[in-house]
N, C-alpha and C positions, 0 to 999 in steps of 0.2 A: 411277946416281949419285943420291945424296940430298942435299938442301940442309939444312945445319944451321942452327938458329935463331941469330940474332945474339947476341953475348955480352951478358949482362945483360938480355935480353928477358924480361919477366915474363909469366906466363900469367894472363890475366884472364878466361878462359872461364867461371869460376864466378861472376864478378861480376854482380850484378843489372843493371848498366848496360852490359853487353857485347853486348847484342842489336843486330842490324843496324838501321839507321835505317828501312828499309822495313818491318821487323817491328813497330817501335815505332809507326809511322804507321798500320799496318793494324790494330793492336790496338784493339778497340772500347772506348770509355770507358763505365763503368757509368752507367746512367741515374740521375739524382738522384731522391730520394724526392719524392712528390707535394707534401709540405709545403714542400720546398725549391724546387721548380719553381714552385709557386703559393702564395706566402705569403698571409697573411690580407688584406693590402691589395690584392693582385692578385685574389683571389677576390671581394672586395667590389666591385671595378670590373667584373668579369665579371657579377656578379649584377645590377648596375645596368644594364649594357648589355643583358643578356638581358631584363630587365623592360621596358626601353624598346622592344626589338624586338617582344616579345609585345604590348605596348600598341599599337604601330603597326600590327600585322598581325592582331590578334585578330578583327577583323570579317570576315575571310575564312575562318576555321576551320570554322564551322558548314556553310557551303555546300560546302566541299571534302569534308568528312567525309560529308555527306549524299550527294554524288555517288559516293563510294566504296561506300556502302552500297547504293544503289538501282541502280547500273549495274555489272553483273558484269564488264564489260570493264575496269573500273578498280578492282576490289576488291583488286588487289595493292598499291594505294596505302597500305594499312595496314602492309605489310611493308617498303616502301622505306625509311622513316626508321630502322627497326630495323637494316636491312642497312647503312645509312650509318654508324650508330654502331658496327657490327661492323667495318667497314673502318677506322674511326678507331682502334678497339681494337687492330687488327693493327699499327698504327704508333705505339702509345702510348709505347713507350720512346724512339723517335726524337723524338716530340713533346716529351717531357720534357727531352730534351737540346737541342732546337732553340733557338737564340737568338731572342729576341723584341724587336722594336722597332717604332716607329710608321713607317708607310709612307704617304706622302701620295698615292701612286697609287691607294690604295683609296678616298680621299674622293670623287673624281668618280664612281666606280662607285656609291657609296652614294647620292649625290645623284640620279644618273640613274635608279637603281632606285626611289627614292621617287617621282620624277616619273612614271616609267613605270607604277608601281603605281596611282597615282591617275588617270593618263590612261586606264587601263582602265575607270574608272568614268565619266569624262567628259574629253574629248569622244569617246573611242574605246571605247565599252562593249564589253569583251571580258574574260571570266573568265580565260582562259588568260594574257592579258597581266598581269592583277592577280596571279595566283598565281605565274607564272614570275618576276616581279620580286621576290617575297618571297625566292626562292632567290638571285637576284643581289644583293639587299640583304645577305643573310647573308654571301655571298662577299666583298662590298666591306668589310663590317665586320671580318671576320677579317683581310683584307689590311691595312686601315688600322691596326688596333689591334695586330696580332701580327707583321706583316711578311712578307717573301718566303719566309723559311725555313719558317715555319709553313704558309703557303698552298701551298707546294710539296708538303707532306704531306697537306693536307686538301682541295685543290681538287676532287678527284674525289668524295670522300664528300659534299661540299656540292652540287656540280652533279648528282650522282646523284639528288638529290631531284626533279629535273625529270621523272624517269620516273613520279612520282606525280601529275603535273599533267595532268588530262584535256585531250585535244585538243578544239578546237571541232568541232561537229557537221559543218560543211562540210568541214574537213580530214579528219576521221574517215571521212566518206562517200567522199571521193576515194581514200582508201587501201583501205577495206574493199571497195569495188566490184570492183577488179581482183583482190583476194584471193578474193572469192566465185567469180569466173570461173575462177581457177586451181584452186580446190578442186573445182569442178564438173568441169572438164576432166580433172584428175588422177585423180579417182575414177572417171570414165567410162573412162579408159584402163585402170586396174587391173581394173575389173569385166569389161571386154571380154576381158581375158586369161583370165578364168575362164569365158568363154562366155556371159556375161549379155548379153541384148539391151537396150541402153541407148542413149539419144540425149541429147545435151546442147545446149542453146541458151542461151548466156551462163551465167547462174547457175541455170537450170532443167533438171531431169532428168526424163526419161520412160523408165521401165524396165518390163520384163516379168518377173513373178515365176515361180517354179518351177511354180506352179499355173495359169499363164496369165493372171493378173490384171495389169492395167496400173496403175502407180502414178506419179503426177505429184508431183515433189518440187522444192523450192526451197531452195537454199543461202542461208539468211538471213544478215543481218549478224552475228547471234550466232554463226554457224558460220564466219565469214570467217577466223577465226584471229588477230584483232587481239590478243586476250588473250595467246595464245602468243607472238605477235610481240613485244609489249611486254615480256613476262616474260623472254624469252630474249635480247633486245637488252640488257636490264638485267643479266642473268646473264653475258653475254659481256663486258660492261664490267667487272663485278666480278672475273671470272676473270683478265682482262687486268691488273687492278690488283694483285691479291693477290700474285702471284709476279713476281720480277724476270725480265724477258725482253726481247729486242730489240723495237724499235718495230714492225717489220713483223709480228711474232707477235701483238702486242697488237691491231693493226688487224685482222689476220685473225680473231682470236677475236671481236672486236666484230661484224664483218660476217657471220661464220658463223652467228650467232644468227638471221639473217633466213631463209636457205634451210632451216635445220633446222626452224624454226617452221612454214614453209610446207609442207615435206614431211610433218611430223607431222600437220598439219591435214588434208592430203589423205588420209592413212591414216585419220584420225578420221571424215571424211565417208564414206569407203569402207566402214568398219565399220558406220556408221549406216545407209547405203543397203542393206547386205547384209540387214539385218533386214526391209526391204521386199521384197527378193528372196525371202526365206523366208516371206513373208506374215505377218510379225510386226510390224505397224506400231506396236503399242502399245509395243514395246521401242524402236523407232526414234525415236518421238516423245518419249519421256521418259527411261527408264533409260539406254539406250545413249548417247543424246545427251550427257547430263551425265557419265556414267561414263567414256566415252572421252575427254572433255575433261580429266579428271584423269589418266587412264591414260597419255595421250600425253606427260605430263611426264617419265615414266621413260625412254623411248627418247631423248627430246630431251636430257635430262641426260647420258645415256650417250654420245650422239654428240658432244656438246660436250666431255665429259671425254676421250674418245678422241682428238679433234682436238688438245686441249691436250697430251696425252702425245706425240702424233705430232710436234707442233711442237717439243717439248722434245728429242725424239730427233734431229731434223734439225739442231738448233743445238748445235754442239760448241764449247765454250769453250776457247780456247787459253791455256794457263798458261805464264807466263814461267819459263824455266829460268835458274839462276844461271850466269853466264859463267865464273866461276872457283869450283870447289868449295871449301868451307871446309877449312882445314888445309893448303893448298898454298902458303902464303906462303913466300917464300925470298929470299935475296939472291944476286945474280950472283957 
């Protein structure tokens, strides 16, 4: 039995206004042009605020850039701001559509950041405190001037800049020390699997070469893996932000950068130590030490990418099905 349409019922299926409400809500609105989202008056205000921010923080730039240049553990600081801009670019259309308004919650963050920045000069001399509060000042300004909708899209690119802030030597040493011991123990384990006679005492290695020579090595702070650790913690954060995924997957990607960096550094120390096993100390001291530092970026990237794909495969998105298919309307 079929149901006949009611008498006089018009077919509006071809009307542009006949779409379901859910479809109309889900349809993305086109992003406005840049000139529409940022008229000249708004651009002028942004220029003034940017100039004030630079004037207030410019005294820190030289010391920060110098640290990036002379300390290879923080040379990635040059890349972090560029990556932050790339993360903003990925959400550019959403930013153009986001409504902007003044949010007073940003004002106390601005004031606290200014106080904290200068407190890092006196009475608590601390370069990290000075530099980190530059980032918090930027966060507070965006929240205060643009509002919660904009900060929801930009909070991570802004706070991502903290990865470019060098840690104090005391904190750095507390982290690098255990990493040195892990690298020494891990490489000792791997070399013993291949029959190498090697003994590890904390971060010191004593091994016997194929020609019977004894080599004493030390896993220095430069080999502790801090550069890999910081780089892949930052990369894990970026990968968690770029793609839409559940919170537990984002947290997993962020945390995964730590063991991946540690594992790759163990392999790096193992390869360098192998040069001494082969009685090629000139390679272990110079070429292999620096070459493997760059080489390990490849397997670390691959592992992080594979983990990202695995997490995506584990997450199955449930799609809602229509309770009543179209075209089955009828009268009793």
